[in-house]
PDB file with one MODEL, atoms N, CA, C and O in Angstrom:
MODEL        1
ATOM      1  N   MET A   1       1.053  -1.422  -0.410  1.00  0.00           N
ATOM      2  CA  MET A   1       0.111   0.248  -0.320  1.00  0.00           C
ATOM      3  C   MET A   1       0.854   1.307   0.230  1.00  0.00           C
ATOM      4  O   MET A   1       1.298   1.476   1.366  1.00  0.00           O
ATOM      5  N   PRO A   2       0.928   2.294  -1.251  1.00  0.00           N
ATOM      6  CA  PRO A   2       1.427   2.898  -0.758  1.00  0.00           C
ATOM      7  C   PRO A   2       1.139   4.355   0.392  1.00  0.00           C
ATOM      8  O   PRO A   2       0.060   4.778   0.807  1.00  0.00           O
ATOM      9  N   LEU A   3       2.297   4.777   0.623  1.00  0.00           N
ATOM     10  CA  LEU A   3       1.662   5.793   1.233  1.00  0.00           C
ATOM     11  C   LEU A   3       1.686   7.360   0.594  1.00  0.00           C
ATOM     12  O   LEU A   3       2.085   8.019  -0.367  1.00  0.00           O
ATOM     13  N   THR A   4       0.849   7.455   2.050  1.00  0.00           N
ATOM     14  CA  THR A   4       0.560   8.864   1.689  1.00  0.00           C
ATOM     15  C   THR A   4       0.299  10.014   2.856  1.00  0.00           C
ATOM     16  O   THR A   4       0.516   9.680   4.020  1.00  0.00           O
ATOM     17  N   HIS A   5      -0.084  11.135   2.621  1.00  0.00           N
ATOM     18  CA  HIS A   5      -0.660  11.922   3.920  1.00  0.00           C
ATOM     19  C   HIS A   5      -1.854  11.966   3.446  1.00  0.00           C
ATOM     20  O   HIS A   5      -2.133  11.840   2.254  1.00  0.00           O
ATOM     21  N   HIS A   6      -2.887  12.206   4.641  1.00  0.00           N
ATOM     22  CA  HIS A   6      -4.063  12.694   5.121  1.00  0.00           C
ATOM     23  C   HIS A   6      -4.146  14.274   5.163  1.00  0.00           C
ATOM     24  O   HIS A   6      -3.735  14.648   6.261  1.00  0.00           O
ATOM     25  N   PRO A   7      -4.576  15.467   4.267  1.00  0.00           N
ATOM     26  CA  PRO A   7      -4.339  16.574   4.915  1.00  0.00           C
ATOM     27  C   PRO A   7      -5.622  17.153   5.002  1.00  0.00           C
ATOM     28  O   PRO A   7      -5.582  18.038   4.147  1.00  0.00           O
ATOM     29  N   LEU A   8      -6.377  17.171   5.358  1.00  0.00           N
ATOM     30  CA  LEU A   8      -7.736  17.250   6.400  1.00  0.00           C
ATOM     31  C   LEU A   8      -8.773  17.456   4.782  1.00  0.00           C
ATOM     32  O   LEU A   8      -9.741  16.827   4.354  1.00  0.00           O
ATOM     33  N   THR A   9      -7.985  18.648   4.235  1.00  0.00           N
ATOM     34  CA  THR A   9      -8.998  18.867   2.810  1.00  0.00           C
ATOM     35  C   THR A   9      -9.276  17.714   1.951  1.00  0.00           C
ATOM     36  O   THR A   9     -10.343  17.750   1.339  1.00  0.00           O
ATOM     37  N   GLN A  10      -8.316  16.436   1.750  1.00  0.00           N
ATOM     38  CA  GLN A  10      -8.626  15.737   1.403  1.00  0.00           C
ATOM     39  C   GLN A  10      -9.038  14.637   1.275  1.00  0.00           C
ATOM     40  O   GLN A  10      -8.991  13.809   0.366  1.00  0.00           O
ATOM     41  N   GLU A  11      -9.785  14.687   3.028  1.00  0.00           N
ATOM     42  CA  GLU A  11      -9.957  13.978   4.200  1.00  0.00           C
ATOM     43  C   GLU A  11     -11.735  14.199   3.465  1.00  0.00           C
ATOM     44  O   GLU A  11     -12.094  13.310   2.693  1.00  0.00           O
ATOM     45  N   PHE A  12     -12.487  15.078   3.680  1.00  0.00           N
ATOM     46  CA  PHE A  12     -13.226  16.181   3.539  1.00  0.00           C
ATOM     47  C   PHE A  12     -12.842  16.610   2.287  1.00  0.00           C
ATOM     48  O   PHE A  12     -12.908  17.802   2.587  1.00  0.00           O
ATOM     49  N   PRO A  13     -12.498  16.632   1.143  1.00  0.00           N
ATOM     50  CA  PRO A  13     -13.085  17.727  -0.404  1.00  0.00           C
ATOM     51  C   PRO A  13     -14.759  18.319  -0.083  1.00  0.00           C
ATOM     52  O   PRO A  13     -15.105  19.453   0.247  1.00  0.00           O
ATOM     53  N   GLU A  14     -15.142  17.762  -0.190  1.00  0.00           N
ATOM     54  CA  GLU A  14     -16.415  19.177   0.324  1.00  0.00           C
ATOM     55  C   GLU A  14     -16.467  20.076   0.811  1.00  0.00           C
ATOM     56  O   GLU A  14     -17.121  20.990   0.309  1.00  0.00           O
ATOM     57  N   TYR A  15     -15.728  20.258   2.156  1.00  0.00           N
ATOM     58  CA  TYR A  15     -16.015  21.137   3.314  1.00  0.00           C
ATOM     59  C   TYR A  15     -14.204  22.151   2.505  1.00  0.00           C
ATOM     60  O   TYR A  15     -13.776  23.281   2.738  1.00  0.00           O
ATOM     61  N   LYS A  16     -13.873  21.468   1.945  1.00  0.00           N
ATOM     62  CA  LYS A  16     -12.579  22.609   1.290  1.00  0.00           C
ATOM     63  C   LYS A  16     -13.108  24.146   1.668  1.00  0.00           C
ATOM     64  O   LYS A  16     -12.216  24.795   2.214  1.00  0.00           O
ATOM     65  N   ALA A  17     -13.837  24.567   1.570  1.00  0.00           N
ATOM     66  CA  ALA A  17     -14.115  26.423   1.548  1.00  0.00           C
ATOM     67  C   ALA A  17     -14.075  26.196   2.942  1.00  0.00           C
ATOM     68  O   ALA A  17     -13.271  27.106   3.145  1.00  0.00           O
ATOM     69  N   LEU A  18     -14.257  25.779   3.968  1.00  0.00           N
ATOM     70  CA  LEU A  18     -15.326  26.693   5.193  1.00  0.00           C
ATOM     71  C   LEU A  18     -14.043  25.523   5.700  1.00  0.00           C
ATOM     72  O   LEU A  18     -14.146  25.710   6.913  1.00  0.00           O
ATOM     73  N   ILE A  19     -12.982  24.515   5.571  1.00  0.00           N
ATOM     74  CA  ILE A  19     -11.828  24.537   6.245  1.00  0.00           C
ATOM     75  C   ILE A  19     -11.284  25.536   5.988  1.00  0.00           C
ATOM     76  O   ILE A  19     -11.718  26.541   6.552  1.00  0.00           O
ATOM     77  N   HIS A  20     -10.543  25.633   5.389  1.00  0.00           N
ATOM     78  CA  HIS A  20      -9.782  27.093   4.911  1.00  0.00           C
ATOM     79  C   HIS A  20     -10.631  28.788   5.571  1.00  0.00           C
ATOM     80  O   HIS A  20     -10.133  29.905   5.707  1.00  0.00           O
ATOM     81  N   LYS A  21     -11.835  28.359   5.806  1.00  0.00           N
ATOM     82  CA  LYS A  21     -12.493  29.569   6.202  1.00  0.00           C
ATOM     83  C   LYS A  21     -12.238  29.699   8.043  1.00  0.00           C
ATOM     84  O   LYS A  21     -11.740  30.648   8.649  1.00  0.00           O
ATOM     85  N   LEU A  22     -12.790  28.352   8.625  1.00  0.00           N
ATOM     86  CA  LEU A  22     -11.868  28.434   9.772  1.00  0.00           C
ATOM     87  C   LEU A  22     -10.753  28.500  10.099  1.00  0.00           C
ATOM     88  O   LEU A  22     -10.313  29.072  11.097  1.00  0.00           O
ATOM     89  N   LYS A  23      -9.982  27.730   9.026  1.00  0.00           N
ATOM     90  CA  LYS A  23      -8.767  28.396   9.511  1.00  0.00           C
ATOM     91  C   LYS A  23      -7.756  29.072   9.977  1.00  0.00           C
ATOM     92  O   LYS A  23      -6.763  28.953  10.696  1.00  0.00           O
ATOM     93  N   MET A  24      -8.699  30.310   8.919  1.00  0.00           N
ATOM     94  CA  MET A  24      -8.467  31.325   8.830  1.00  0.00           C
ATOM     95  C   MET A  24      -9.268  32.237   9.844  1.00  0.00           C
ATOM     96  O   MET A  24      -8.891  33.341  10.238  1.00  0.00           O
ATOM     97  N   ASP A  25     -10.353  31.637  10.176  1.00  0.00           N
ATOM     98  CA  ASP A  25     -11.316  32.660  11.202  1.00  0.00           C
ATOM     99  C   ASP A  25     -11.034  31.695  12.963  1.00  0.00           C
ATOM    100  O   ASP A  25     -11.098  32.580  13.817  1.00  0.00           O
ATOM    101  N   ASN A  26     -10.881  30.884  13.374  1.00  0.00           N
ATOM    102  CA  ASN A  26     -11.270  30.599  14.518  1.00  0.00           C
ATOM    103  C   ASN A  26     -10.143  29.729  14.605  1.00  0.00           C
ATOM    104  O   ASN A  26      -9.898  28.802  13.833  1.00  0.00           O
ATOM    105  N   ASN A  27      -9.195  30.234  16.004  1.00  0.00           N
ATOM    106  CA  ASN A  27      -8.194  29.791  16.712  1.00  0.00           C
ATOM    107  C   ASN A  27      -7.553  28.564  17.103  1.00  0.00           C
ATOM    108  O   ASN A  27      -6.473  27.983  17.002  1.00  0.00           O
ATOM    109  N   TYR A  28      -8.929  28.403  17.691  1.00  0.00           N
ATOM    110  CA  TYR A  28      -8.681  26.699  17.904  1.00  0.00           C
ATOM    111  C   TYR A  28      -8.818  25.913  17.366  1.00  0.00           C
ATOM    112  O   TYR A  28      -8.647  24.829  17.923  1.00  0.00           O
ATOM    113  N   PHE A  29      -9.322  25.945  15.542  1.00  0.00           N
ATOM    114  CA  PHE A  29      -9.809  25.131  14.696  1.00  0.00           C
ATOM    115  C   PHE A  29      -8.249  25.274  14.216  1.00  0.00           C
ATOM    116  O   PHE A  29      -7.534  24.282  14.073  1.00  0.00           O
ATOM    117  N   HIS A  30      -8.038  25.898  14.107  1.00  0.00           N
ATOM    118  CA  HIS A  30      -6.254  26.486  13.577  1.00  0.00           C
ATOM    119  C   HIS A  30      -5.228  25.578  13.975  1.00  0.00           C
ATOM    120  O   HIS A  30      -4.560  24.890  13.203  1.00  0.00           O
ATOM    121  N   HIS A  31      -5.128  25.612  15.301  1.00  0.00           N
ATOM    122  CA  HIS A  31      -4.209  24.987  16.311  1.00  0.00           C
ATOM    123  C   HIS A  31      -4.576  23.617  16.386  1.00  0.00           C
ATOM    124  O   HIS A  31      -3.638  22.820  16.420  1.00  0.00           O
ATOM    125  N   MET A  32      -6.001  23.060  16.427  1.00  0.00           N
ATOM    126  CA  MET A  32      -5.923  21.525  16.267  1.00  0.00           C
ATOM    127  C   MET A  32      -5.898  21.284  14.748  1.00  0.00           C
ATOM    128  O   MET A  32      -5.910  20.114  14.365  1.00  0.00           O
ATOM    129  N   MET A  33      -5.876  21.932  14.162  1.00  0.00           N
ATOM    130  CA  MET A  33      -5.229  21.797  12.189  1.00  0.00           C
ATOM    131  C   MET A  33      -4.202  21.280  12.716  1.00  0.00           C
ATOM    132  O   MET A  33      -4.035  20.061  12.729  1.00  0.00           O
ATOM    133  N   GLU A  34      -3.144  22.341  13.362  1.00  0.00           N
ATOM    134  CA  GLU A  34      -1.956  21.991  12.621  1.00  0.00           C
ATOM    135  C   GLU A  34      -1.188  21.377  13.439  1.00  0.00           C
ATOM    136  O   GLU A  34      -0.471  20.687  12.715  1.00  0.00           O
ATOM    137  N   ARG A  35      -0.779  21.133  14.948  1.00  0.00           N
ATOM    138  CA  ARG A  35      -1.055  19.760  15.430  1.00  0.00           C
ATOM    139  C   ARG A  35      -1.982  18.607  14.722  1.00  0.00           C
ATOM    140  O   ARG A  35      -1.405  17.520  14.727  1.00  0.00           O
ATOM    141  N   TYR A  36      -2.905  18.590  14.290  1.00  0.00           N
ATOM    142  CA  TYR A  36      -3.410  17.378  13.287  1.00  0.00           C
ATOM    143  C   TYR A  36      -2.722  17.153  11.316  1.00  0.00           C
ATOM    144  O   TYR A  36      -3.102  16.428  10.396  1.00  0.00           O
ATOM    145  N   GLU A  37      -1.647  18.149  11.432  1.00  0.00           N
ATOM    146  CA  GLU A  37      -0.993  18.433  10.124  1.00  0.00           C
ATOM    147  C   GLU A  37       0.497  17.684  10.820  1.00  0.00           C
ATOM    148  O   GLU A  37       0.828  16.608  10.323  1.00  0.00           O
ATOM    149  N   GLU A  38       1.146  18.115  11.668  1.00  0.00           N
ATOM    150  CA  GLU A  38       2.432  18.250  12.918  1.00  0.00           C
ATOM    151  C   GLU A  38       1.878  16.034  12.989  1.00  0.00           C
ATOM    152  O   GLU A  38       2.609  15.113  13.356  1.00  0.00           O
ATOM    153  N   ILE A  39       1.151  15.992  12.739  1.00  0.00           N
ATOM    154  CA  ILE A  39       1.349  14.171  13.223  1.00  0.00           C
ATOM    155  C   ILE A  39       0.796  13.248  11.998  1.00  0.00           C
ATOM    156  O   ILE A  39       1.023  12.074  11.708  1.00  0.00           O
ATOM    157  N   ASP A  40       0.321  13.830  11.648  1.00  0.00           N
ATOM    158  CA  ASP A  40       0.530  13.137  10.071  1.00  0.00           C
ATOM    159  C   ASP A  40       1.905  12.853   9.297  1.00  0.00           C
ATOM    160  O   ASP A  40       2.470  11.864   8.829  1.00  0.00           O
ATOM    161  N   LYS A  41       2.200  14.492   9.423  1.00  0.00           N
ATOM    162  CA  LYS A  41       4.015  14.080   8.377  1.00  0.00           C
ATOM    163  C   LYS A  41       4.344  13.323   9.554  1.00  0.00           C
ATOM    164  O   LYS A  41       5.488  12.871   9.524  1.00  0.00           O
ATOM    165  N   HIS A  42       3.818  13.111  10.361  1.00  0.00           N
ATOM    166  CA  HIS A  42       4.868  12.126  11.627  1.00  0.00           C
ATOM    167  C   HIS A  42       5.248  10.948  11.451  1.00  0.00           C
ATOM    168  O   HIS A  42       6.336  10.410  11.250  1.00  0.00           O
ATOM    169  N   ILE A  43       3.640  10.435  11.609  1.00  0.00           N
ATOM    170  CA  ILE A  43       2.908   9.365  11.216  1.00  0.00           C
ATOM    171  C   ILE A  43       4.321   8.846   9.711  1.00  0.00           C
ATOM    172  O   ILE A  43       5.093   7.892   9.611  1.00  0.00           O
ATOM    173  N   TYR A  44       4.105   9.764   9.037  1.00  0.00           N
ATOM    174  CA  TYR A  44       4.738   9.552   7.139  1.00  0.00           C
ATOM    175  C   TYR A  44       5.724   9.166   7.469  1.00  0.00           C
ATOM    176  O   TYR A  44       6.102   8.109   6.964  1.00  0.00           O
ATOM    177  N   ARG A  45       6.885  10.082   8.810  1.00  0.00           N
ATOM    178  CA  ARG A  45       8.268  10.294   7.762  1.00  0.00           C
ATOM    179  C   ARG A  45       8.920   8.366   8.848  1.00  0.00           C
ATOM    180  O   ARG A  45       9.921   7.661   8.718  1.00  0.00           O
ATOM    181  N   ILE A  46       7.175   8.242  10.155  1.00  0.00           N
ATOM    182  CA  ILE A  46       7.767   6.556  10.608  1.00  0.00           C
ATOM    183  C   ILE A  46       7.226   5.833   9.576  1.00  0.00           C
ATOM    184  O   ILE A  46       7.845   4.823   9.242  1.00  0.00           O
ATOM    185  N   GLU A  47       6.021   6.166   8.880  1.00  0.00           N
ATOM    186  CA  GLU A  47       6.205   4.604   8.475  1.00  0.00           C
ATOM    187  C   GLU A  47       7.120   4.380   6.928  1.00  0.00           C
ATOM    188  O   GLU A  47       7.339   3.278   6.425  1.00  0.00           O
ATOM    189  N   SER A  48       7.547   5.657   6.380  1.00  0.00           N
ATOM    190  CA  SER A  48       8.611   5.525   5.313  1.00  0.00           C
ATOM    191  C   SER A  48       9.865   5.377   5.098  1.00  0.00           C
ATOM    192  O   SER A  48      10.552   5.510   4.085  1.00  0.00           O
ATOM    193  N   GLY A  49      10.284   4.843   7.057  1.00  0.00           N
ATOM    194  CA  GLY A  49      11.580   4.555   7.383  1.00  0.00           C
ATOM    195  C   GLY A  49      12.257   5.570   7.673  1.00  0.00           C
ATOM    196  O   GLY A  49      13.406   5.391   8.077  1.00  0.00           O
ATOM    197  N   GLU A  50      11.725   6.928   7.545  1.00  0.00           N
ATOM    198  CA  GLU A  50      13.038   7.951   8.059  1.00  0.00           C
ATOM    199  C   GLU A  50      13.472   8.335   9.331  1.00  0.00           C
ATOM    200  O   GLU A  50      14.484   8.847   9.809  1.00  0.00           O
ATOM    201  N   GLU A  51      11.993   7.779   9.879  1.00  0.00           N
ATOM    202  CA  GLU A  51      12.360   7.758  11.519  1.00  0.00           C
ATOM    203  C   GLU A  51      11.963   7.253  12.205  1.00  0.00           C
ATOM    204  O   GLU A  51      10.908   7.506  12.786  1.00  0.00           O
ATOM    205  N   PRO A  52      12.820   6.188  12.402  1.00  0.00           N
ATOM    206  CA  PRO A  52      12.565   4.194  13.592  1.00  0.00           C
ATOM    207  C   PRO A  52      11.371   4.481  14.991  1.00  0.00           C
ATOM    208  O   PRO A  52      11.032   5.405  15.729  1.00  0.00           O
ATOM    209  N   THR A  53      11.163   3.558  14.840  1.00  0.00           N
ATOM    210  CA  THR A  53      10.473   3.839  16.588  1.00  0.00           C
ATOM    211  C   THR A  53       9.055   2.308  16.327  1.00  0.00           C
ATOM    212  O   THR A  53       8.628   1.748  15.318  1.00  0.00           O
ATOM    213  N   SER A  54       8.730   2.139  17.962  1.00  0.00           N
ATOM    214  CA  SER A  54       8.712   1.081  18.015  1.00  0.00           C
ATOM    215  C   SER A  54       6.730   1.839  17.034  1.00  0.00           C
ATOM    216  O   SER A  54       6.370   2.771  16.315  1.00  0.00           O
ATOM    217  N   ASP A  55       5.942   0.246  17.933  1.00  0.00           N
ATOM    218  CA  ASP A  55       4.682   0.147  16.350  1.00  0.00           C
ATOM    219  C   ASP A  55       3.847   0.765  17.526  1.00  0.00           C
ATOM    220  O   ASP A  55       3.110   1.669  17.134  1.00  0.00           O
ATOM    221  N   ASP A  56       3.761   0.441  19.195  1.00  0.00           N
ATOM    222  CA  ASP A  56       3.581   1.177  19.651  1.00  0.00           C
ATOM    223  C   ASP A  56       2.920   3.298  19.800  1.00  0.00           C
ATOM    224  O   ASP A  56       1.913   3.959  20.053  1.00  0.00           O
ATOM    225  N   TYR A  57       4.371   3.460  19.423  1.00  0.00           N
ATOM    226  CA  TYR A  57       4.737   5.366  19.528  1.00  0.00           C
ATOM    227  C   TYR A  57       3.974   5.842  17.995  1.00  0.00           C
ATOM    228  O   TYR A  57       3.440   6.948  17.917  1.00  0.00           O
ATOM    229  N   VAL A  58       3.987   4.960  16.901  1.00  0.00           N
ATOM    230  CA  VAL A  58       2.957   4.954  15.915  1.00  0.00           C
ATOM    231  C   VAL A  58       1.870   4.776  16.026  1.00  0.00           C
ATOM    232  O   VAL A  58       1.141   5.217  15.137  1.00  0.00           O
ATOM    233  N   ASN A  59       1.398   4.201  16.928  1.00  0.00           N
ATOM    234  CA  ASN A  59       0.055   3.125  17.046  1.00  0.00           C
ATOM    235  C   ASN A  59      -1.135   4.314  17.528  1.00  0.00           C
ATOM    236  O   ASN A  59      -2.323   4.493  17.261  1.00  0.00           O
ATOM    237  N   ARG A  60       0.056   5.119  18.523  1.00  0.00           N
ATOM    238  CA  ARG A  60      -0.795   6.129  19.605  1.00  0.00           C
ATOM    239  C   ARG A  60      -0.857   7.271  19.216  1.00  0.00           C
ATOM    240  O   ARG A  60      -1.301   7.941  20.149  1.00  0.00           O
ATOM    241  N   LEU A  61      -0.530   8.309  17.772  1.00  0.00           N
ATOM    242  CA  LEU A  61       0.359   8.695  16.683  1.00  0.00           C
ATOM    243  C   LEU A  61      -1.094   8.462  16.214  1.00  0.00           C
ATOM    244  O   LEU A  61      -1.893   9.392  16.105  1.00  0.00           O
ATOM    245  N   GLY A  62      -1.434   7.020  15.910  1.00  0.00           N
ATOM    246  CA  GLY A  62      -1.887   7.025  14.745  1.00  0.00           C
ATOM    247  C   GLY A  62      -3.695   7.339  15.602  1.00  0.00           C
ATOM    248  O   GLY A  62      -4.682   7.231  14.873  1.00  0.00           O
ATOM    249  N   LYS A  63      -3.897   7.718  17.177  1.00  0.00           N
ATOM    250  CA  LYS A  63      -5.545   7.041  17.456  1.00  0.00           C
ATOM    251  C   LYS A  63      -5.141   8.159  17.323  1.00  0.00           C
ATOM    252  O   LYS A  63      -5.804   8.399  16.314  1.00  0.00           O
ATOM    253  N   GLU A  64      -4.252   9.646  17.605  1.00  0.00           N
ATOM    254  CA  GLU A  64      -3.967  10.831  18.473  1.00  0.00           C
ATOM    255  C   GLU A  64      -4.774  11.987  17.272  1.00  0.00           C
ATOM    256  O   GLU A  64      -5.641  12.835  17.483  1.00  0.00           O
ATOM    257  N   ARG A  65      -4.046  11.578  15.934  1.00  0.00           N
ATOM    258  CA  ARG A  65      -4.788  12.132  15.028  1.00  0.00           C
ATOM    259  C   ARG A  65      -6.342  11.477  13.966  1.00  0.00           C
ATOM    260  O   ARG A  65      -6.962  12.065  13.081  1.00  0.00           O
ATOM    261  N   LEU A  66      -6.539  10.114  14.526  1.00  0.00           N
ATOM    262  CA  LEU A  66      -8.278  10.012  14.037  1.00  0.00           C
ATOM    263  C   LEU A  66      -8.439  10.741  15.357  1.00  0.00           C
ATOM    264  O   LEU A  66      -7.659  11.648  15.068  1.00  0.00           O
ATOM    265  N   LYS A  67      -8.764  10.992  16.344  1.00  0.00           N
ATOM    266  CA  LYS A  67      -9.308  11.725  17.074  1.00  0.00           C
ATOM    267  C   LYS A  67      -8.931  13.154  16.891  1.00  0.00           C
ATOM    268  O   LYS A  67      -9.676  13.555  17.786  1.00  0.00           O
ATOM    269  N   LEU A  68      -8.470  14.056  16.527  1.00  0.00           N
ATOM    270  CA  LEU A  68      -8.638  15.385  16.132  1.00  0.00           C
ATOM    271  C   LEU A  68      -9.142  14.968  14.588  1.00  0.00           C
ATOM    272  O   LEU A  68      -9.900  15.866  14.221  1.00  0.00           O
ATOM    273  N   LYS A  69      -9.042  14.203  13.805  1.00  0.00           N
ATOM    274  CA  LYS A  69     -10.349  14.654  12.676  1.00  0.00           C
ATOM    275  C   LYS A  69     -10.670  14.466  13.533  1.00  0.00           C
ATOM    276  O   LYS A  69     -10.107  14.923  14.528  1.00  0.00           O
ATOM    277  N   ASP A  70     -11.819  13.642  13.606  1.00  0.00           N
ATOM    278  CA  ASP A  70     -12.935  13.895  14.166  1.00  0.00           C
ATOM    279  C   ASP A  70     -14.065  15.298  15.604  1.00  0.00           C
ATOM    280  O   ASP A  70     -15.176  15.553  16.067  1.00  0.00           O
ATOM    281  N   ASP A  71     -12.785  15.646  15.612  1.00  0.00           N
ATOM    282  CA  ASP A  71     -13.119  16.808  16.888  1.00  0.00           C
ATOM    283  C   ASP A  71     -12.663  17.433  15.829  1.00  0.00           C
ATOM    284  O   ASP A  71     -13.724  17.352  15.211  1.00  0.00           O
ATOM    285  N   LEU A  72     -11.637  18.258  14.753  1.00  0.00           N
ATOM    286  CA  LEU A  72     -11.906  19.215  13.731  1.00  0.00           C
ATOM    287  C   LEU A  72     -13.073  19.135  12.834  1.00  0.00           C
ATOM    288  O   LEU A  72     -13.603  20.196  12.504  1.00  0.00           O
ATOM    289  N   TYR A  73     -13.649  17.773  12.298  1.00  0.00           N
ATOM    290  CA  TYR A  73     -14.899  17.291  11.562  1.00  0.00           C
ATOM    291  C   TYR A  73     -16.719  17.279  12.886  1.00  0.00           C
ATOM    292  O   TYR A  73     -17.930  17.397  12.695  1.00  0.00           O
ATOM    293  N   LYS A  74     -16.106  17.135  13.702  1.00  0.00           N
ATOM    294  CA  LYS A  74     -17.211  17.736  14.407  1.00  0.00           C
ATOM    295  C   LYS A  74     -17.486  19.706  14.836  1.00  0.00           C
ATOM    296  O   LYS A  74     -18.510  20.152  15.355  1.00  0.00           O
ATOM    297  N   ILE A  75     -16.400  20.438  14.473  1.00  0.00           N
ATOM    298  CA  ILE A  75     -16.430  21.967  14.659  1.00  0.00           C
ATOM    299  C   ILE A  75     -16.637  22.074  12.830  1.00  0.00           C
ATOM    300  O   ILE A  75     -17.526  22.694  12.245  1.00  0.00           O
ATOM    301  N   ILE A  76     -15.154  21.002  12.011  1.00  0.00           N
ATOM    302  CA  ILE A  76     -16.356  21.484  10.407  1.00  0.00           C
ATOM    303  C   ILE A  76     -18.619  21.539  10.673  1.00  0.00           C
ATOM    304  O   ILE A  76     -19.248  22.499  11.119  1.00  0.00           O
ATOM    305  N   LEU A  77     -19.074  20.493  10.311  1.00  0.00           N
ATOM    306  CA  LEU A  77     -20.226  20.447  10.386  1.00  0.00           C
ATOM    307  C   LEU A  77     -20.990  20.946  11.514  1.00  0.00           C
ATOM    308  O   LEU A  77     -22.091  20.400  11.587  1.00  0.00           O
ATOM    309  N   SER A  78     -20.704  22.032  12.653  1.00  0.00           N
ATOM    310  CA  SER A  78     -21.389  22.773  13.503  1.00  0.00           C
ATOM    311  C   SER A  78     -21.110  23.713  12.970  1.00  0.00           C
ATOM    312  O   SER A  78     -21.558  24.682  13.583  1.00  0.00           O
ATOM    313  N   ASN A  79     -20.211  24.167  11.501  1.00  0.00           N
ATOM    314  CA  ASN A  79     -20.465  25.155  10.905  1.00  0.00           C
ATOM    315  C   ASN A  79     -20.644  25.887   9.555  1.00  0.00           C
ATOM    316  O   ASN A  79     -20.217  26.913   9.027  1.00  0.00           O
ATOM    317  N   LYS A  80     -21.556  24.777   9.219  1.00  0.00           N
ATOM    318  CA  LYS A  80     -21.798  23.857   7.540  1.00  0.00           C
ATOM    319  C   LYS A  80     -23.151  24.958   7.731  1.00  0.00           C
ATOM    320  O   LYS A  80     -24.023  25.022   6.864  1.00  0.00           O
TER     321      LYS A  80
ENDMDL
END
């Protein structure tokens, strides 16, 4: 399976404009999105072999990314 990043606008393409607006207007959303992107890039580096680590650690990162994605999605839905 090819490695890919999971940007929020790719995960929810139908909300691309709203995601951009929230990122610009909502500091809480902006910071959560930055954390999501940071974790996503970190997971990508680990999975590509650039950063060796334990499976346990990458699983924890994956769970944190998923939690952030869920929380961001809730904000998106409450602002549509």
